[in-house]
C-alpha positions, 0 to 999 in steps of 0.5 A: 531487523527494523526499529520504530520511527516517529515523523512530523505531520499535520499538527504533530507527528505519527509512527512507523515500523521502519527498516533498511537493508544490509547495505542501509540505502535504497530505494524507498517503499512506503507499506499499508496494512490491511484493517489490521492494523500494523501486526507483525504481517505487515511488519513481516512486509516490510522486512522482505522487501528490505532483503530485496534492498528496499528501505521501508516505512510500515506507517501506523495509520490506526495509530497503535490498534490493531484488529483481531478479528474481521469485525474488530478489523471492519470498526477500525476501518470504518472509524480512520478519520480520512483527514489523519489518515491523509496528513500520516501518508503525504507525512510518512511519504516525506519523511522516507523521500527524505530519508532516501534522496528521491521519489518512492513505491507504497503498496498496500493490502486490502484498505491499504489497497486502497490507500496506497491509490490515494496517496499516489495522488497526494503526494509528489513524492510518490510515484509508483503504487501496489495496490493487493485487493484494495476496494476502488474506491474507497469512498472516503478516501476516492483517489484524485486518478487525474494526478496520477499523471507520470505514475504508475500502479499495479491492482492485484485483484483476487477473482473472488473478491466483488470490490477489486473486479467490479467496472470502477477499476476499468475505469479508473485505468481508463482515466488513469491512461488519459492523465498519463500515467500507467494502470496495469490490473493484474487478476488471479483466477479462484483467490480470495481477498487476502490471497497473499497473506499466509496467517489466511490460511482460508484464502492464502494461495501461495502461486499467486501470491509468489506471481504478484510480489513478482510483479510487484518487485518487477514495479517497485525496482522500475519505478523508484 
């Protein structure tokens, strides 16, 4: 459905997966992968958003590397250079905003959720962020909550994942609201990290995934 594209970043180029709706135009959304990297599951999420009418770019923040297991994924996440990731995020946001002719949203999972929140504070092109079970904050890239004025964020928190149900979320919410932005947290009872990923039978929760998806679409449509 989509194709790989190149976009400009600081000092060079990076790549991503670009997919469009049948109308070939619509509001823009970046999709950011968990520590597994840009694999088929993330491409399928991008395609699903395109079917909902969005122009979607999934930047390859790991530059071609993907993880086959959790240990490998953790190593990739820990080795991800924050400055390079920042360049990829702002470059991807600029490319997509130019392609659709307006501000965009960003949606991410796990580490990608952390990056989505970070991107919302980095780029003026981003006006909304959806973060599925992010680590808040991801220390190499703690978001600047004071830069969230006029920005709307939604966090989908897994009930059994301490990383997305701790006090940092409440602190982030207060800081964003003080800056004039929106920060909404939805907690899904009985869920684990990865509850949206239907490739993970150990954590996938159909009911919660369906509800979270609908809430995500509502935000992205309202703000894009």
